[in-house]
C-alpha positions in Angstrom: -0.1 0.1 0.2 2.8 2.4 0.9 4.9 1.9 -2.4 1.5 1.9 -4.1 0.7 5.2 -2.8 4.5 6.5 -2.8 4.2 5.8 -6.8 1.0 7.6 -7.2 2.4 10.9 -5.4 5.4 10.8 -7.8 3.2 10.1 -11.2 0.2 12.9 -11.0 -1.7 15.0 -8.1 -3.9 14.2 -5.6 -7.6 14.4 -4.6 -8.7 17.1 -1.7 -11.6 18.4 -0.6 -11.5 22.4 -0.8 -13.7 25.1 0.6 -14.0 27.5 -2.4 -17.1 29.4 -1.1 -17.5 30.2 3.1 -20.6 28.5 4.2 -20.7 26.7 0.8 -20.6 23.3 -0.4 -16.8 21.8 -0.1 -15.5 20.7 -3.4 -13.4 17.7 -4.6 -10.6 18.6 -6.9 -7.3 17.0 -8.1 -4.4 19.5 -7.1 -0.7 19.1 -8.4 2.0 17.4 -5.8 3.3 20.6 -3.7 6.8 21.4 -3.7 8.8 20.4 -0.4 11.1 22.3 1.9 13.8 20.8 3.6 12.4 20.2 6.5 9.1 18.8 5.1 7.7 15.2 4.4 5.3 14.3 2.0 2.6 11.6 3.2 -0.3 9.8 1.8 -3.0 9.7 4.3 -5.2 7.0 5.1 -7.3 8.8 7.7 -8.0 12.3 8.7 -10.3 13.4 12.1 -12.9 15.4 11.5 -12.8 18.8 14.0 -15.5 21.1 14.9 -13.2 23.7 13.9 -12.7 22.7 10.3 -16.3 23.5 10.0 -15.8 26.8 11.3 -13.3 27.3 9.3 -15.4 26.7 6.2 -18.3 29.1 7.7 -15.8 32.0 8.2 -16.1 31.8 11.8 -13.2 30.4 13.5 -10.7 32.5 15.2 -7.8 31.9 12.6 -8.9 32.9 9.0 -7.9 31.2 5.7 -7.5 32.6 2.3 -9.6 31.4 -0.2 -9.6 28.5 -1.6 -8.3 26.4 1.1 -8.5 22.6 2.6 -9.8 21.7 5.6 -7.9 20.3 8.3 -5.0 22.8 7.3 -4.1 23.8 11.1 -6.4 21.6 13.3 -5.9 18.0 11.4 -5.9 14.3 12.7 -4.1 12.3 10.3 -3.0 8.8 10.0 -0.9 8.9 7.3 1.9 6.4 5.3 5.4 8.0 5.1 6.4 8.3 1.8 9.6 9.7 1.4 13.1 9.8 3.5 13.8 12.0 6.5 17.7 12.7 7.2 18.8 10.3 4.2 16.3 7.0 6.5 13.5 5.7 4.2 10.5 5.3 6.5 8.3 4.0 3.4 5.5 1.3 5.0 5.8 2.7 8.5 2.4 4.1 10.2 3.1 7.9 11.4 0.4 10.1 12.8 1.0 13.5 11.9 0.0 17.2 12.7 -0.1 18.8 8.8 0.8 22.3 8.0 -0.1 22.2 4.5 -3.6 20.4 3.6 -5.0 17.5 5.4 -8.6 16.8 4.2 -6.8 15.2 0.7 -4.8 11.9 -0.4 -1.7 13.3 0.1 0.2 16.1 2.4 3.2 17.9 3.3 4.3 17.9 7.0 6.8 19.4 9.1 9.3 16.3 9.9 8.8 17.4 13.6 5.5 16.9 13.4 5.3 12.8 12.8 5.0 10.7 15.5 5.6 6.6 14.5 2.3 4.6 15.6 3.7 1.7 17.8 2.7 -1.9 17.0 -0.5 -2.9 18.6 -2.0 0.2 17.7 -4.9 0.5 15.0 -4.6 3.0 12.1 -8.4 3.8 12.8 -7.5 4.3 16.7 -4.2 6.5 15.8 -6.3 8.9 13.4 -8.3 9.7 16.7 -5.5 10.8 19.3 -4.1 14.1 18.1 -6.2 17.0 18.5 -9.0 14.8 20.8 -6.8 12.7 23.0 -4.0 15.9 23.0 -6.6 18.3 24.1 -8.0 16.5 26.9 -4.5 15.7 28.1 -3.5 19.4 28.3 -6.9 20.3 30.1 -6.5 17.3 32.9 -2.8 17.3 33.4 -1.4 20.5 32.2 -4.2 23.1 33.1 -6.3 21.7 35.5 -4.0 19.3 37.3 -6.6 17.0 37.9 -5.3 14.2 41.2 -7.1 10.9 42.0 -10.3 11.0 43.6 -11.3 14.3 42.3 -14.5 15.0 40.6 -14.5 15.8 36.7 -17.6 17.5 35.3 -17.3 17.1 31.1 -20.1 18.7 29.0 -20.3 17.8 25.6 -19.6 14.3 27.3 -20.3 12.3 24.1 -18.6 14.5 21.4 -15.1 13.2 20.6 -13.3 15.3 23.1 -15.5 14.7 26.0 -15.2 11.1 25.8 -11.3 11.3 25.3 -11.6 13.6 28.7 -13.5 10.7 30.0 -11.2 8.2 29.1 -8.1 9.7 30.5 -9.6 11.2 33.4 -11.1 7.7 34.4 -8.4 5.6 33.6 -4.9 7.5 33.6 -5.9 10.3 36.3 -8.6 8.1 38.1 -11.2 10.9 38.7 -14.7 10.2 38.7 -16.8 11.5 36.0 -20.2 13.1 35.8 -21.0 13.5 31.9 -23.4 15.9 30.3 -24.8 15.7 27.3 -28.1 17.0 25.1 -29.6 13.7 25.1 -30.5 10.1 26.9 -28.5 8.2 24.0 -25.2 10.5 24.4 -25.4 9.9 28.4 -25.6 6.5 28.0 -22.6 6.5 25.8 -20.8 8.3 28.2 -21.5 6.0 30.7 -20.7 3.2 28.8 -17.2 5.0 28.2 -16.7 5.1 31.9 -18.6 8.4 33.5 -19.7 7.8 37.0 -23.1 9.7 36.3 -24.7 11.5 33.6 -27.0 14.5 33.2 -29.2 15.3 30.5 -29.1 19.2 30.4 -31.8 19.3 28.0 -34.3 18.1 30.7 -32.9 18.6 33.9 -30.9 21.2 35.8 -27.0 20.7 35.5 -26.0 22.9 38.5 -29.1 21.0 41.0 -28.0 17.4 39.6 -24.4 18.4 39.9 -24.9 19.1 43.4 -26.8 16.1 44.1 -24.5 13.7 42.7 -21.6 15.2 45.0 -23.5 15.6 48.1 -23.8 19.5 47.8 -20.0 20.1 47.3 -19.8 20.6 43.5 -17.4 19.1 40.6 -13.1 19.8 41.5 -12.8 20.8 38.1 -15.4 21.5 34.9 -14.0 21.0 31.6 -16.5 22.9 29.1 -17.1 22.8 25.4 -20.8 24.0 24.9 -20.8 27.8 26.0 -23.8 30.0 26.7 -26.2 29.0 29.7 -24.2 25.4 30.1 -21.2 27.3 30.5 -22.4 29.6 33.5 -24.3 26.4 34.7 -20.8 24.3 35.2 -19.4 27.4 36.7 -21.8 27.4 39.0 -21.6 23.8 40.0 -17.9 24.0 41.0 -16.6 23.2 44.3 -14.5 25.5 46.7 -11.0 26.0 44.5 -12.9 24.5 41.6 -11.0 24.9 38.3 -13.0 25.3 34.9 -11.3 24.6 31.7 -12.8 26.2 28.5 -12.2 24.1 25.1 -14.7 25.7 22.7 -18.4 26.7 22.1 -20.1 24.0 20.4 -23.5 25.5 21.4 -22.5 28.6 19.1 -22.7 31.5 22.0 -19.5 32.7 23.8 -20.3 33.2 27.4 -18.7 36.1 29.4 -17.6 34.9 32.6 -19.3 36.6 35.7 -16.3 37.6 38.0 -18.3 37.5 41.2 -18.7 33.7 40.7 -14.9 33.4 40.7 -14.3 35.2 44.0 -16.8 33.7 46.1 -15.6 29.9 45.8 -12.0 30.9 44.8 -12.5 29.1 41.5 -10.1 29.5 38.7 -11.4 29.9 34.9 -8.8 29.0 32.1 -8.9 28.0 28.3 -6.9 25.2 26.6 -6.2 25.8 22.5 -4.1 22.7 21.6 -2.1 23.8 18.5 -1.2 26.9 20.4 1.3 24.8 22.0 3.1 24.1 18.7 4.4 27.7 18.8 4.4 28.5 22.6 5.5 25.3 23.9 6.6 22.7 21.7 7.8 20.1 24.4 4.6 19.9 25.8 2.3 19.8 22.7 4.7 16.7 21.8 4.3 15.2 24.9 0.6 14.8 24.6 1.0 12.9 21.2 3.7 10.6 22.6 1.6 9.9 25.6 -1.6 9.3 23.9 0.2 6.8 21.5 1.9 5.0 24.9 -1.4 4.8 26.8 -2.7 3.5 23.7 -0.4 1.1 22.8 -0.7 -0.3 26.5 -4.3 -0.7 26.7 -5.1 1.7 29.1 -7.2 4.3 26.6 -10.0 3.3 24.3 -10.4 6.1 21.3 -14.1 5.9 19.9 -14.9 6.4 16.6 -18.2 7.3 15.9 -18.9 7.3 12.1 -16.3 7.1 9.1 -16.9 8.8 5.8 -15.3 8.6 2.5 -13.5 11.6 1.4 -16.3 11.8 -1.6 -18.7 12.3 1.2 -17.0 15.1 3.0 -20.3 17.2 3.0 -22.5 14.4 4.4 -19.9 14.4 7.3 -19.9 18.2 8.0 -23.6 17.7 8.2 -23.4 14.5 10.3 -21.4 17.0 13.0 -23.7 20.3 12.1 -26.7 18.1 12.7 -25.6 16.8 16.2 -26.1 13.3 14.9 -22.3 12.8 15.9 -21.0 11.1 18.9 -17.3 10.3 19.4 -14.3 11.1 16.4 -16.0 11.3 13.2 -13.1 10.4 10.5 -12.6 10.7 6.8 -11.0 7.6 5.2 -9.0 8.3 2.1 -9.3 4.8 1.1 
């Protein structure tokens, strides 16, 4: 498979999904191979994870703007790839690597900075490896680097059936030995979160999140809240914190960016912080790299179990976007180039 991909890359162009108009459908186009810089590597993509940030970027709503046309996943991708070209005269052809491309991702081929590649160890499936970069990378930063979760603490996770929410549950329970309360917008999503390791779940579409968390913690509240919805759910999560609790903002899947009532921080001495995984590439690369290495190691050791919600082919990329936008998705949605 690797040799065939290598021959294809050298002989002709490759297919890629292009955003040619903001908020419009993506177009599948044939593109010519890109020229390589000395520090770059050309790889053939097998799987690419779809992130909510990709959808926002194609709508023109993401914090980083892209000039049209562009391939989704350029800044926030998960790719499991087959390495096609040498690094420092050592051929890795045939090796499985997971990478964070800087030049196209939802395509049959992409160009990657060589420091952004990690070899996938034996025992880790290609599908599992495709889930790790953004979801488990972010979850590791949230729990370890930002919230400093301790064994026995209670972690509240909103959007608990989403890709990163499930990664937070997986790591919190199996690595950090915490108790998890998962919050989601439907009974089915709550049930999935329970199946994946959460101790309790709250359907915030029909119950008060704050009241339920208080009840489930005997009035103490959660030590950590991992929040990805925004709006009123963020405020409820903030109000659900225990004394000296920590809330970590991962995103705003509900579409509303909340304001933080500073008095709520003061009254219980709580901390509010954010996490933006890809920014660590520039600001603290050792921490960024360690999240990938840790996730691959945990997966190889069987300590974590990534959850893939759906797999779409490259030509079905618009259906994949709609699947996420219509809130039908649970776990990671993956685009397959095969």
